[in-house]
N, C-alpha and C positions, 0 to 999 in steps of 0.2 A: 262490266261491273261485278258479275258473278265470279270472274277469275280473280279479281282483286280481293273480294271477300274470302274466297277459298285460300288464297296465298297468305292473307293476314291470319286466318284461323290456323293454318299450318304452322306459321311462325310462333303463334301463342302456344300451340300444342308442344312444339319442340322445346321452347323455352321452359315450359312447365315440367318437362321431363329431365332437364339438366339439374344436377345436384347443386344445392346452395353453397356458394363459396364461404369457407370458414377461415378466418385469420386468427392465429394463436400467437401469444407472446409469452415466452418463458425467460425468467431472469435467474442467473446463477452467480455465485460469488467466486472471484479469483483473489485469494489471499496470499500476499507476498510479504514475508518477514525478513528484514535486513538488519543485521547487527553491526554496530560500530565497535569492533574489538580492539580499540586503541588503549591508551593509558588508563581510561576510566575503569576498565575491568580488573586492573591490578588491585583495586580496593576489593577485599574479599567479600564485601556485602553485595556487590553488583551482579556477579554471575547468578547468585541465588535469587536476587530481585528480578532479574531478566527472566530466569527460568519460570518463576511463579507467574509472571505476566504472560509469558508465551503459553503456558499451560491454559490460561484463561482464553486465549485466542483459539487454541486447539479445541477446547470444549465448546466454544461458540461455533466453530466450524462444524463440529460433529452434531451438536444439538439444534442449532438454529439454521444451518445451511443444508446439510445432508439429511438430517432427521431420519436415522435408521428406524425401520418399522412403520414409518408414516408416509414418507415421500417416495415416489417412483421416478426413476430415470434421471436423477440429479447429475449435473455436469460440473459441479464446483471443483475447485482445486486449492491446495495449500502448499506453499513452498518456503523453505528457509535457506538463507546463505549469509555468510559474513560479507562485508564490503570487499574484502580482499580476494574472495573466491567466487566462482560461478555457483549456480544452484547446487547446494550440498545434498538436499533431500527434498523430494516432492511427492505429493499424492494428487494425481489428476484423474478424476472419475471419467473424463472424456475419453480416456484410453480404451474404455470398454465399448465395443461395438454391439455386442450381444446383450440385450436387456436382461435376460435371465441371469447371465454371469454377473452383470453389474449389480443387480439386486442381491444376489447371493453374497457378493463381496461386501456391499454396504451393510447388510444384516448379519454378516459373519456366519453364514449357514452353508449347508451342503459341502461342496468341495473347498469352500473358503472358511470353514468352521474355525480353523486354527491359523488362517493366514488372511483374514478379511480386514475390514476397516479398523476394527478395534486393535488388532495386532499391529497393523501398519502405523497407527497413531502412537502406540507405545514406542515402536522403533523410531519414529519421527522425533519424539521428545528425547529419547536416549541419545540419538545422534546429535541433537542440539547441545545437550550437556557435554558430550565428548568434545565437540568443537570449541566450546568455551574453555575447556582444559588445554586444548592443543594450540589455539591460535592467539597470538598477541602481536599487535601492530604498533609501531612506535608513533605513528601519526598518519592520518588519512585525509586526502583531498576529497572530502565526503561528497560534495555536490558534483564535482567532475565525474566521480565514479558512478553516482546515481544517474547522471545524464547518460553515461555510456551504457549502463544496464538497461535503461529505458529504450535506448536506441538499438542495442545490439543483442540483447539476451532474451528476447521474446517473452518478457514478463507481462506484457499488456495483451489481453484478449479482447478482440473486437467482435461486434455484433455480426452474426451470420444469418442468412435467409435461406430457408429450404422450401421448395415448392414442387408440387407434382402437376402443375398446370391448372389446378382447380383450387386447392387449399394452399395457404402460405403459412409457414411457421417462422417466427422471428425469435432467434436465440440471442439474448442480451446478457452481457457480463458486467457485473459491478466489480471494478478493479480496485483493490485496496493495498497500499504499500504501508506497512508498519515499520518505522525506523527506530531502533533502540540506540539512543545516543545521549550525551550530556548537552548537546546543542552547540558546543564550540566547534568551530571550523578551522582547526589549527593543524599544521603539519610542520615538518622540519624546516628550520629557518633557511637552510641552504636551498631547499626546494622553493620556498616562498620567494627568494630573490630571483629565481628563474621564472616562476609563474605564481603570481599572487591573485589571480582572477577571482577565486572563490575562497580566499583566506579571510577568516574573520575571528580574530583573537582578542587579547586584552587591549591592544593598542586601538583597534577599530571600535571596540565597545566603549572605550574611554572617550573617543572622539564624539560618539553619539551622546554620551552622558554630558560632556562639556557643552555641546551644541544646545542641548535641552536647557541646561542651567543658564547659559549666557543669553538665550532667547526666551526664557521662561515659558517653554512649551513642553508638551508630552512627547514621548518617543514616536508615536504614530505620526504626529504632525511633522516632527523633524524629518522623518523618512520621506514624507510627501514633499517637503520643501527643498531638501537637498539630496539629489540623486546620488551624489558621491558617497553618501553614507550607506547606500544600498548595495545588495549583491547584483551582479549583471543578470539581466533577464534572459531566459532560454525559451525561445519560441519553438515549440514542438507540437505538432498536431496530436500526438499521442497523449500529451498532458491533459487534454480536455476529457479523457476517459479515465483519469486516475484520481482516486481519493487518497490524499497524502496524510498520514498520521505520524506525528513526531512524539515519541514517548521519552520524555526527559527523565533521566535517572539521577541527576546530581546537580545541586546548586552550589557552585564552587565558592561563592562569596557568602555562604551561610556557615556560621560556627555551630556545628552539631552539638558540641559539648554544652555551650551556653545558650543555644537556640536564639542567636542574634544574627543580624545581617550587617554587612559592612556598609551598605548604602540604603538610603531610604526607599520606601515603596514607590514603585513607578520608574526607578532608575537602577534597579538591581540587575545583575548580569543576565539572569535567566529571563527577566521581563524584556530586556533589550533584545536578546537573542530570539525570543518568541516573535517579537514584532518584526525583526529582520527576516526570519524564515517566512512568516506569514506574508509580508510584502512581496518577497521573491516568488512564493507559490501563487499568489493571486495575479501578479503581473505576468507570470509565466503560463498562466491559463489552466492551472490544475482545476479539476472539477470541484474539489472541496479540500479544506485544510483543517486539521485538528492538532492542537498542541496539548499534550496531557502529561501531568506530573504524577508519578506513582511511587 
């Protein structure tokens, strides 16, 4: 009996000497900006509109994600590219392994006084502007390219776990893809004849509109009832980690001069396109979807 009591007391003593396990969770932002540089940017208004909105995203990244002077050890990243090219420019704070160097870079101090985050963000925006001047695509199979980028260009960051045997740190990333586009999914007719899988232009929009009028239903209901009106679903496990933001730049059926629309509310081109994109994103399992006009 005495041996049992001694053994139990020893176990209690040893367990009281062991450090208490601590689990930590850190969440960082992975911001990816993709621009549709097709015919829409030939209108002189749109490069400037895009650049102003991209500046807002860059400011959000700096002030709300990285927070120079406030936050320590951030691992967020921001990337820009056109749909026709791979990552054109990127700032990834996870590249710094030394915490002192990382904080100096974030705060633009010490050896990074003239080459820190502030300087790199200026270069980031200057590069974006130069790309808008240089790149012009005749038409893009936008969703096919997006699917390829998600699959093959490592634009999705996944959660990692770090442990020393006692404490565990969970590093989580909120992945955001911002797409600048007019929403239309059109490309060359010759290419459409070869592959129309993700083509969605005037003919497809008009089919939805006619279906709604003939059946006296709204667009969302029409897409639920007739799958042939929808885009093909892409089932990819990476989608569940992605917040998809579509920033619509242009309402093609709106008369800017007279501020009138060709079609009544509920059946306008951009409203149909928003519903089609949203149905595709939800059915394809994206974490969230946002459609924003600016």
